[in-house]
N, C-alpha and C positions, 0 to 999 in steps of 0.2 A: 349842636348838641349831639353827642355820640352816645349810642346805647352800649351798655356792657352786658355781657352774658355771665350769668352766675355759673361758677364751676359745678359740673355735674359729678356725682359720685356713683361709680359702678359698683353695685352690690353683688357679690358672688354668693349664691345660696350656700348656706352652711351644709356640710356633709352630714347626712343622716341616714341610718340604715332602716329606712321605711319600707313597707311592703311594695310601694310604688317603684322603688329603685332596686330592691333586693330580689323580688320574685322574677323579674325578667332575666336577671343574671343567673339565678338558679335554674330557670327553664333552659337557658342557653347552654349551661354546663351539662345538664342531664341529657339534653338532645345531642350535643356534640360528642359526648362520651358514651352514648347508649350502647354501641357495639362492644367497646372495651368493658363497660360495666357488666353487661350480660355475660361476656366471656369469663371474667373473673368470678362472677357468682356461679356460673355453670361449673367451673373448675373446682371451686370449693364444695359445691353440692355433690359433685362426683366423688370426691374424697370422703365426704361425710357419709354418703350412702354405702360405698363399698368398704369403708374402713372396718366396721365391726364384723361384717360377714367374712372379710379376709382374715381377720384375727381368728375367728372361729374355725376356718378351714385350715389355716397354716399352723395354728397352735391350739388344736381342738380341745385338749384336756388341760386342766389346771396344773397337773404334775409337770407337763411339758413347759408351761410358762414359769413354774417355780424353778425348774432347772436352768432355764435361760436367765432369769433374773438373778439367781445366785451367782452364776458365772459373770454376768454383766456387772454386778457389784464389785467384783475383783478385777475388772478389765477397764482401765481408763479409756481405751480407744472406743469401746462401745458407749460408754457414758458421755464422752465428748460428742459423739455423733447423734445420740438419741436423747439423752436426758437422765433424770433420776428415777429409778423404779418406784412405783407407788402401790405395789401389791399385785397378786396374781390374777385378780378378777379380769374378765375380758375387757371391760370398759377402761379400767386403770391401765391395763397393758397397752391398749390402743392409744391412750393419752401419752404414755411413755414413749411409744414408737414415733408418733406423728406430730406432737405439738411443736417441737423445736423447728421442724421443717415447715409447718404451717405458719409459725411465727415469722420466719424469714420471708415467706411468700406474701403475707399480708403487710409486712414491713416494706417490701419493695413496691407493692401495689400502692400503698399510701404515699410513700415519698415521691414516686413517679407522678402521681396525680397532683400532689401539691406543687411540684416544680413546673409541671405542664401549665398550670393555671396561674402561676405567679411570675417566676423569672423568665420563662419562655414567652409569656405574653409581653413582657417589657422588651425583650429582644426583637420581637416582631413589630413593635410599635402600637399594637392594639391596646395595651394598657394605658398609653398616653391619650388615646382617643376616648376611652371610657372615662378616664380621669377628668376630661373636659366636660363631662355631662354632670347632672345633679348627683349621680351615683358617687362621684369622687374617687379617691384612690384606695380607700380602705374597704368599701363595700364589696368589691370583687373578692378580696381576701376572706371576708366573712362568708360569702357565698361558697367559696372553696372549702372552708371549714365545715359548713353544713353538709355539702355534698359528700365529703370524705367521711364525716361522722355517720351519715345515713348509710353509706356503703359498708362501713365497718360493722355497724349494728346489724345490717341485713345478713352479712356473712356470719356474724355471731349467732343469729337466730337459726340460720341454716345448719351450722355446726351442731347446735343444741338439738335440733330436730333429728339430725343423723344419729346422735347418741340415743335419743328416745326411741327411734325406730328399731334400734338394735337391742332394746330392752334394758338400757342403762337406768340408773337411779335418776328420777326427774330433777331433784334439786342439784345433784352433781352435773347433770347434762346442761342445765341452764347456767351453772357456774362456769363450766368449761367453755360454753359459747361466749359468756361474758369476758372470760380471760382472753380469748382470741380477739374479741372486738376491742378491748381496752389496749391490747398490744398494738393493734392497727392505729388507734387514736394517738397513742404516744408517738409512733413513727410519723404520723401526719404532721404533728408539731415539729418533728425533726426535719421533715422535708420543707416546710414553710420557713423555718429558721435558716436552713442551708441556702434557700433562695435569697434571703436577705444578705447573707454573708458573701456569696460568690457572685462574680460579675457575669457569668454565662450559665445557661441551663445545663451545659455539659459539666461544668465545674460543680454546680449545685447537685446534680444527679450523682456525680462521682463521690462527693462528700457524704451525701445521705446514704448511698449504697455502702460506703466504707463504715458508717456508723452502724448500719444493720449488720454488716459482717462482723464488726467488732463486738456487737452485742451477742451474736451467736458464739463467737470465740470465748468471750468472758463467761457466758453461760456454760459452755463446754468445759472450760477450765475449772469453774466452780463445781460442776457436777463430778468431774474426774477426781476432785480432792474432797468430796463429800464424805459423810459418815454413814456406814451401813447400820441399820437398826437391828435390834436383837432377833427379829424374825428372819433376817437374811434376804428378804425380798422387797424391802423398801429402804429409802435413803433420805437423808437431809443434805441439801447442797451446801458447798462451801461458800465463804463470804464473797468470792468473786462473782458468783451467780447473782448476787443482790445488786450488782452494778449494771445489770442488763434488763431492759424491758421484757425480753423473752424469759429471763429467769424469774421475773415477778409473776408473769402469767403461769409459769410452771409451778411456782410456789403455792398457788391456789390449791393444788392437790385435790381436785373435785371428787376423786374416787378413792382416796387413800384412807383405809381404816386405821392406819397407824397414827397419822398426824391429825386426821379429821379435816373437814372442809374449812378452808380459810377464806374469808371475804376481804380482810384488810390488805392483802398484797395487791388488790386492784387499785388502791388509793395512790401508790407512787406513779403508776402508769397514767392515771387521769390527771394527777398533779403535773407530771412532766409535760403532757400534751397541752394543758391549760397554760402553764407558764411560758412555754415556747410560742404558743399562739399569741398571747398577750405581748410578748417581747417582739414578735414579728409585726404585730399591729403598730406598736410604738415606733419601731424602726421604719416601717413603711410610711408613717406620717412625718418623720423627721429627716428623711434623706431625699435627695433629688431623684427624679425618674431616671431609670437606666444606670444608676450608680450602685455601689455595693460597699459593705463594710470593709471587705478585703479587696483592695484595688488590684487590677491586673498588673503583672510584673512588666516593667518596661522592656521592650525588645532591643535587639542589637541595632546599631546604626547602619550596618551593612549586612545583607543576607549572605549566608554561607553558600558555597557552590552546590551543596546538596539540595537546595531549594530551587534549582534551575529547572527541574522537571517535575511532572505531576507525581511520580512515585516518591521523590524526596519530600515534596510538600505533604503528601498523605502521611508519610512516616513522621514528619516533624509535628503534625497535628496530634498524632496518637502515641508518640514515643513513650511519654510518661505512663499512660494507661497500660500499654503493652508490658512495660517493665514491671508495673504493679502486678499484673496477672502472672507474669513469669515468676516473680518472687513468691506469690501465693502457691503456684504449682510446686515450686521447689520445697517450700516448707511442708506442704501436704505430703509430698513424696518422702521427705525425711521422717515424718510421723509414720508413714506406712511401713518403712523399713524397720524403724525402731520398735514400734508397737506390735508388729506382727510376730516378732520373736518373743516378746513379752507375753502375748496371748497364748502362744504355744506352750511356754513354760508353765503358765498358770493352769492350763488344762492338764498337762502332764503331772502337775503336782497336786491334782485334785484327789478327792476321797474315792471310795469304792463306787460311787455313782458317777464318776467322771466320764465313763464310757457313754452313758445316756446323755449327759450334758454335751459332750463333744458331738454326738450324733445330732442332737436337736439344734445346737448352734451352727453346726456344719451345714445342716439343711437350710438354715436361714441365710448363711453366706452364699450357698449355692443359688438361692433365689435371687439375692442381690447381684451376684456375679453375672447371671444370665441363664437361659434355658440350656440344659445339658452340661452344666459345669461339673467337673469332677477333678479330684486330686486330693492332696493332703490338706490338713487344716490351714496351715500357713499359706499354701498356694491359693486356696479359696479366699482367704482373707485378702491377699494381695490383689487377686483379680477383682474382688468386690470393691475394694478401695480405689483401684484404678478406674473403675467405672465412674466414680465420683470425680476423679481427675478429669475425665472426659467432659463432665459438666462445666468445670472451671474453664477448660479450653474452649468449649462451645460458647460460653458467655463472652469471653474475651474476643472470640472470632466474630460473633454476630455484631458486637459493638462496632467493628470496623465498618460494616455496611450501614449501621445506624448513623454513624458519623458522616458518611457520604450523603445521606438524606438531609442531615442537619446543615451541611455546607450548601447543598442545593437550595433548601428552603430559605436560607438567609440571604441568598443572592450572590454569595461569594463564588460559587461555581460558574456563574454567568460571566464574572470578571475573568476568571482563569481561562474559560473557553473562548473569550474574545481574543486571547493571544493565539499564536500558532500551536495550539494544543488540540488534538482530536478528542472527541468524546470517548473513544475506545481507550486511549492512553489515560485519560482522567479516571474513567471507571476502573480500568485495570489496575491503577495504582492502589485504590482502596481494596480491591479484590486480593491483590498481592500481599498487602499488609495483613489482611485476614488470614491468609494461608501461613504467613510468617509467624503470626501470633500463635496459631495452633501448634506449629513446630516448636516454638520457644517454650510454651507452657508445658507441653508433653515432654520435651527434652529435659527441662528443669526438674520435672517430677521424677523422671527416670533416674537422673543423676542424684537427686536427694534420696530416693529409695535405696540406691546402691550404697550410698554413704551410710544410711541407716542399717544396712545389712552387714556391715563390716564385722560384727561379732558373730555372725551366723556361720554354721558349718555348711560346707558345700557352696561357698560364696559364688564361684564361677557359674554354676548351673542356675542358681537363683537369680544372679544378676542378668543372665541371658533371658530368663523367663520374664523378669521385670521389664527389660527393654522391649520384648515382644508384646507384653501387656500394654505398654504405653503406645507402641506403634499400632496396635489393634484399635485404639480409640480414634485414630486419625481419619479413617474413611467416613465415619458417622459425623464427625465434626465438620469435615469439608462438605458433606452433603447438605448439612444444615446451612452452612454459609451460602451454598449455591441456591438453596430454596429461598433464603432471604434476599439474595441478589436478584432473583427472578421477581419477587414481590416488589422490590425497588424499581425494577424496569417496567412492570405492568401496572402496579397500583402505588405510585410513589408517595401519595399523600397519606397512605395507611402504613407506610414502611415501619415507622418507629414502634407503634403499639402492636402491629401484627407480627413483627419480628419477635417480640418478647412473648407474645401468645404462642406462636409456633414453637419457640424454644422451651417454654414451660410445659406445654403439652408433651413435647418429645421427652423431656426429662421425667415428668410424672408417669407417663405410660411406659417408657422404656426402662427406666431405672427402678421404679417402684411398682410396676405392673404385676410382677410376680408376687411381691409381698402383699399387694392388695387383692390378689386373686383374679385379675382381669383375664378375660378369654384371650387365647392366642391370636385370634383374628384382630382384636383391638391392639394388642401389643405389637403386632407386625407393622402397624402404622408408624412406629417410631424407628428412626435409624439406629438408635442405641440397642434395640432388640436384636439387631443383626450383627452386632459387633462380635468378632471371633473371641472365644473364651480361651485364653492362653494360660496354662499352668505348667509347672515343671513336668507333670505327668503326660501332658498332651502337646508339649511344644513341638515335637517332631511330627505329630500327626494331625495338628489342628487344620481345620478346613477354612481356607482363606477365600473361598469363592464369593461369599457374600460381601467381603471387603472389596474385592475387585469390581463387583457389580455396583456397589455404592460409589466407588471412585469413578466408574464410567458414567453413572447418572450425574455425579457432581460436575464432570467435564461438560456433558451435554447441556445441563441446565445453565452453567456459567456461560457457555458460548451463546446459548439462546438469549440469556439476559443481556450480554454485550450487544447483540444484534438489535434487540428491542430498545435498549438505551439510546442507540444511535438514531433510531427512527422516531422517537417521541420528543415532544417539546419539553423544555424545562418546566418543572412544576414549582413555582415560587410560593412561599407561605406554607403554613401548616394545615 
C-alpha cells in the first residue's frame, strides 16, 4: 500500500499598503535622501528669504516697478523669461520675477526624485528584491509619492513663510506657497509616469526634464501672447499658458489686485498629479519587472568602427542628448538676436517717460549680465541673455560626467575596463564629450544670435560682440565640468545628486545673485560671477584674466580627477 501526498498550495500574501510594509520604505527613502532633501530645502529657503529684500533694494520704489512692468508688457522676451505682471506691489513683483524659475526647479527636483526611486531601482535590481517581500511591487511607489508630496509641501510652506517675513499679504503668501507645492506634485506624477514609459533611468529623466522644459516654454509663449490690462501693469496670459503646470501656478495670481486671488487653478495641477500617479500604479501592477511601455530600440547587428574606442563609445551613449542641447542653444540664440532688436525699438518708440524706463530696465539687465556690465541697451540685453545660454551649456556638460557615473554604477564600465582600455582613456572619453558639448551649445547659440541679428544695423560689430559673449561663457562651464569630475573621482556614489546641487547653486548665486542682492563674497563662489562681460562698447578692453584663471583651475582639477580615478576602486551600485 503506497501513501500519496496531497498537493500543497503555496499562498503568496496579498500586497497591501499597511504601516508594517509602508513605514520601513518611507524611513529608508528619507534616510537615503536626507542630504539631497536638506540641500533642496535650504536652496528654496535661501531664495524665499532674500527674494523680498532683493526686490526692495533693486526696485525700491513703486514708480520704478511700474516703469519696468509697463515696458515688460510690451516686450515678449521679458514675458517669456519671467511671467505675466501682476501689479507693482513688492510681493506681486517678486512673484512675477521668480515663480517661473522656481517652478522649473521644483519640477526638476520632483521628477529626479520620482525616477530615482522607481526606474533606477529596477535597473539596479533592488526593486525585484523588495517585490519579493510582503511589500510587493506597488508599495515602494506609494512610499515615493508620499516622500515627494511631503517634500513639495515643505517647500511650499517655506516659500509662504518667506513672503510673510517680507510683509506680504498672509492669504496671498499661503496661496503662493500652495501654487509652488502643487506645481511640484504635478511634476512628481510626470516623473513616475515617465519611469513607466522608458526602459532606462536616463531615458526617464530625459523625458521628464523635456516635459518640464516644454512646460516652461508653453508658459512663456502664453505669457508673451497675453493681454495687458487697462492699468498697464498687469496681464492675463494667453491660452498656451494653460497647457503648462507652471502656467497654472502662475494663474493663481496670489498678489494681483486686478484679477484677485484664484484658488481653482490649483485643481488642474492636483488632478494631473493624481491621474499620473494612478496610471503609474496600474502600469506597475500589469507589466513585468524591468520592462517598459516604450521598448528599447533594437541595435545594429554589427558595431560601427567609431565604437572601437572609449571616446567613440562615450559619444555614442550621449549623442542624442548632446544634439538636443545644441538645438536648444541654437533656438535660444536665435531668440536673443531677434528679440534684442525688438526690445530696442520698443524702448525707442516709448513715450516721454521712456528715458526712465530705459534706465530702470537697463539697470536690471546690468544686474543679470554681471557686475560692472556697461554698454547700450541691446548690448546689455545680449550679454544678459548669453549668461542664460551659459546655463544651458553647463547643464549639458555636467550631464556627461553624470552619465559616466551611471555607467560605472550599472557595472558596464567594469566590462569595458576588462578590455585593453585604461581608466584614463575611459574617463577621458566622458570628459572630452563634456568639453565638446559646451563648444557645440555655445557655438550653436552664437550662430543663432547672428542669424537673428541680420536685420540689425552694424551687423559686423554686433556679430563679433555676440561671438565673444558666447566665448566668455566657456571658462565657467569648463570649470563646473572639472569640479563635477573631481566629485566623481573622490565621492563617486554622490556624483549624480551632488553634481546637480553644485550646478544649481552656481546658477542661483552667479546668475541671480545680483538680482537677489546677495553679497559679493557669496557671489564670488560661483564661476558664473567671474565670466567676462562682453559688449560692443567693451569688446576691445574687456578683462579676460578671470577667464584664464578659471581655465587654469579647470585643467588642474581635471588632471587631479584623472589621477584619482586611476587610484580608486570601481564603485558599483548607487
